[in-house]
A tleap script that builds the chain and sets N, CA, C and O, in Angstrom:
source leaprc.protein.ff14SB
mol = sequence {
  NMET VAL LEU HIE TRP LEU THR SER ARG GLY
  ARG CYS MET SER GLN THR TRP SER TYR THR
  SER SER HIE ILE SER VAL PRO MET PRO CYS
  PRO ARG HIE GLY LEU THR LEU ALA TYR ASN
  ASN PRO TYR VAL MET CALA
}
set mol.1.N position { 5.876 8.902 9.462 }
set mol.1.CA position { 5.952 10.333 10.254 }
set mol.1.C position { 6.983 10.197 11.453 }
set mol.1.O position { 8.007 10.875 11.538 }
set mol.2.N position { 6.560 9.175 12.427 }
set mol.2.CA position { 7.118 8.831 13.711 }
set mol.2.C position { 8.952 8.649 12.800 }
set mol.2.O position { 9.711 9.530 13.204 }
set mol.3.N position { 9.512 7.832 11.901 }
set mol.3.CA position { 10.747 7.674 11.853 }
set mol.3.C position { 11.453 8.841 10.626 }
set mol.3.O position { 12.578 9.081 10.188 }
set mol.4.N position { 10.292 9.270 10.444 }
set mol.4.CA position { 11.008 11.023 9.432 }
set mol.4.C position { 11.107 11.608 10.811 }
set mol.4.O position { 12.170 11.389 11.393 }
set mol.5.N position { 10.387 12.163 11.310 }
set mol.5.CA position { 10.778 13.209 13.339 }
set mol.5.C position { 12.098 12.078 13.560 }
set mol.5.O position { 13.211 12.427 13.166 }
set mol.6.N position { 11.944 10.914 14.110 }
set mol.6.CA position { 13.368 10.384 14.813 }
set mol.6.C position { 14.217 11.080 14.117 }
set mol.6.O position { 14.963 11.753 14.829 }
set mol.7.N position { 14.512 11.247 12.193 }
set mol.7.CA position { 15.912 11.395 11.975 }
set mol.7.C position { 15.912 12.340 11.768 }
set mol.7.O position { 17.076 12.720 11.643 }
set mol.8.N position { 14.963 13.394 11.570 }
set mol.8.CA position { 15.357 14.364 11.811 }
set mol.8.C position { 15.918 15.190 12.691 }
set mol.8.O position { 16.880 15.922 12.462 }
set mol.9.N position { 15.037 15.033 14.207 }
set mol.9.CA position { 15.327 15.310 15.226 }
set mol.9.C position { 17.128 14.379 15.957 }
set mol.9.O position { 17.728 14.729 16.973 }
set mol.10.N position { 17.570 13.096 14.900 }
set mol.10.CA position { 18.288 12.741 15.209 }
set mol.10.C position { 19.821 13.915 14.926 }
set mol.10.O position { 20.841 14.016 15.607 }
set mol.11.N position { 19.375 14.715 13.551 }
set mol.11.CA position { 20.232 15.177 13.572 }
set mol.11.C position { 21.045 16.752 13.821 }
set mol.11.O position { 21.817 17.283 13.022 }
set mol.12.N position { 20.552 17.366 15.353 }
set mol.12.CA position { 20.519 18.140 16.206 }
set mol.12.C position { 19.938 17.462 17.384 }
set mol.12.O position { 18.745 17.726 17.536 }
set mol.13.N position { 20.401 16.739 18.177 }
set mol.13.CA position { 20.147 16.114 19.027 }
set mol.13.C position { 21.626 15.915 19.867 }
set mol.13.O position { 21.881 15.836 21.069 }
set mol.14.N position { 22.299 15.884 18.888 }
set mol.14.CA position { 23.535 15.265 20.174 }
set mol.14.C position { 24.320 16.521 20.853 }
set mol.14.O position { 25.471 16.305 21.232 }
set mol.15.N position { 23.590 18.229 21.085 }
set mol.15.CA position { 24.218 19.117 21.551 }
set mol.15.C position { 23.386 19.297 22.501 }
set mol.15.O position { 23.780 19.751 23.575 }
set mol.16.N position { 21.987 18.955 22.274 }
set mol.16.CA position { 20.861 19.578 22.862 }
set mol.16.C position { 20.502 18.828 23.543 }
set mol.16.O position { 20.221 19.230 24.672 }
set mol.17.N position { 20.310 17.319 23.232 }
set mol.17.CA position { 19.555 16.179 24.822 }
set mol.17.C position { 20.083 15.950 25.706 }
set mol.17.O position { 19.593 15.625 26.788 }
set mol.18.N position { 21.376 16.090 25.387 }
set mol.18.CA position { 21.779 16.306 27.570 }
set mol.18.C position { 21.071 17.464 28.206 }
set mol.18.O position { 21.659 17.695 29.262 }
set mol.19.N position { 20.191 18.197 28.059 }
set mol.19.CA position { 19.577 19.108 28.706 }
set mol.19.C position { 18.437 18.979 28.390 }
set mol.19.O position { 17.696 19.167 29.355 }
set mol.20.N position { 17.629 18.606 26.963 }
set mol.20.CA position { 16.501 18.778 26.922 }
set mol.20.C position { 15.384 17.227 27.294 }
set mol.20.O position { 14.161 17.102 27.228 }
set mol.21.N position { 16.304 16.401 27.621 }
set mol.21.CA position { 16.009 14.985 28.111 }
set mol.21.C position { 15.120 15.470 28.954 }
set mol.21.O position { 14.083 15.782 28.368 }
set mol.22.N position { 15.099 15.678 30.186 }
set mol.22.CA position { 14.960 15.865 31.333 }
set mol.22.C position { 13.726 16.838 31.083 }
set mol.22.O position { 12.816 16.708 31.902 }
set mol.23.N position { 13.572 17.655 30.231 }
set mol.23.CA position { 12.378 18.187 30.434 }
set mol.23.C position { 11.500 17.912 29.002 }
set mol.23.O position { 10.385 17.437 29.221 }
set mol.24.N position { 11.801 18.116 27.708 }
set mol.24.CA position { 10.877 17.496 26.602 }
set mol.24.C position { 12.142 16.626 25.712 }
set mol.24.O position { 13.347 16.720 25.946 }
set mol.25.N position { 11.544 15.829 24.717 }
set mol.25.CA position { 11.989 15.344 24.045 }
set mol.25.C position { 12.479 15.967 22.635 }
set mol.25.O position { 12.998 15.355 21.701 }
set mol.26.N position { 12.071 17.823 22.758 }
set mol.26.CA position { 12.464 18.189 21.586 }
set mol.26.C position { 13.495 18.746 21.709 }
set mol.26.O position { 13.591 19.141 22.871 }
set mol.27.N position { 15.000 19.196 20.672 }
set mol.27.CA position { 15.848 19.246 20.729 }
set mol.27.C position { 15.163 21.074 20.017 }
set mol.27.O position { 14.256 21.343 19.229 }
set mol.28.N position { 16.168 21.961 20.805 }
set mol.28.CA position { 15.434 23.642 20.601 }
set mol.28.C position { 16.089 23.976 18.975 }
set mol.28.O position { 15.299 24.492 18.185 }
set mol.29.N position { 17.558 23.674 18.472 }
set mol.29.CA position { 18.263 23.880 17.567 }
set mol.29.C position { 17.515 23.715 16.114 }
set mol.29.O position { 17.622 24.326 15.050 }
set mol.30.N position { 16.459 22.269 16.688 }
set mol.30.CA position { 15.564 22.186 15.283 }
set mol.30.C position { 13.872 22.523 15.958 }
set mol.30.O position { 13.172 21.629 16.434 }
set mol.31.N position { 13.490 23.835 15.874 }
set mol.31.CA position { 11.861 24.203 16.408 }
set mol.31.C position { 10.751 23.595 14.926 }
set mol.31.O position { 9.535 23.503 14.764 }
set mol.32.N position { 11.481 23.411 14.417 }
set mol.32.CA position { 10.885 23.519 12.665 }
set mol.32.C position { 10.569 22.246 13.225 }
set mol.32.O position { 9.528 22.263 13.882 }
set mol.33.N position { 11.160 21.136 13.161 }
set mol.33.CA position { 10.689 19.938 13.073 }
set mol.33.C position { 10.598 19.261 13.958 }
set mol.33.O position { 10.127 18.183 13.596 }
set mol.34.N position { 10.971 19.325 15.856 }
set mol.34.CA position { 10.978 19.248 16.987 }
set mol.34.C position { 9.689 19.975 17.434 }
set mol.34.O position { 8.619 19.371 17.501 }
set mol.35.N position { 9.814 21.268 17.733 }
set mol.35.CA position { 8.570 21.981 18.044 }
set mol.35.C position { 6.976 21.556 17.314 }
set mol.35.O position { 5.923 21.397 17.931 }
set mol.36.N position { 7.155 21.462 16.129 }
set mol.36.CA position { 5.906 21.352 15.087 }
set mol.36.C position { 5.130 19.705 15.256 }
set mol.36.O position { 3.934 19.466 15.422 }
set mol.37.N position { 6.076 18.908 15.165 }
set mol.37.CA position { 5.673 17.613 15.035 }
set mol.37.C position { 5.395 16.879 16.994 }
set mol.37.O position { 4.547 16.159 17.522 }
set mol.38.N position { 6.494 17.505 17.405 }
set mol.38.CA position { 5.960 17.831 19.232 }
set mol.38.C position { 4.497 17.691 19.497 }
set mol.38.O position { 4.062 16.770 20.188 }
set mol.39.N position { 3.525 18.854 18.801 }
set mol.39.CA position { 2.207 18.918 19.124 }
set mol.39.C position { 1.590 17.845 18.232 }
set mol.39.O position { 0.683 17.127 18.654 }
set mol.40.N position { 2.038 17.746 17.115 }
set mol.40.CA position { 0.907 16.801 16.303 }
set mol.40.C position { 0.845 15.031 16.129 }
set mol.40.O position { 0.106 14.252 15.526 }
set mol.41.N position { 2.488 14.851 17.332 }
set mol.41.CA position { 2.826 13.424 17.560 }
set mol.41.C position { 2.966 13.045 18.832 }
set mol.41.O position { 3.938 13.634 19.306 }
set mol.42.N position { 2.404 12.269 19.688 }
set mol.42.CA position { 2.017 11.806 20.487 }
set mol.42.C position { 2.979 10.530 21.693 }
set mol.42.O position { 3.020 10.206 22.880 }
set mol.43.N position { 3.610 10.198 20.366 }
set mol.43.CA position { 4.888 9.473 20.837 }
set mol.43.C position { 5.716 10.323 21.373 }
set mol.43.O position { 6.483 9.859 22.216 }
set mol.44.N position { 5.816 11.947 21.018 }
set mol.44.CA position { 7.031 12.844 21.719 }
set mol.44.C position { 6.561 13.209 23.187 }
set mol.44.O position { 7.276 13.399 24.171 }
set mol.45.N position { 5.440 13.251 23.109 }
set mol.45.CA position { 4.652 13.542 24.608 }
set mol.45.C position { 4.756 12.799 25.029 }
set mol.45.O position { 4.750 12.983 26.246 }
set mol.46.N position { 4.978 11.065 24.538 }
set mol.46.CA position { 5.172 10.004 26.092 }
set mol.46.C position { 6.203 10.298 26.621 }
set mol.46.O position { 6.548 9.735 27.660 }
savepdb mol mol.pdb
quit
């Protein structure tokens, strides 16, 4: 689950990580992968 999330996030985090890293670890362009797993994965909120 964690590895799948990291892989999915890496696909579109290149252009969003710069301004999302300071607030959340979820890239906006990938709400299906990011936001969904963000609420189900404790590692994301860490």
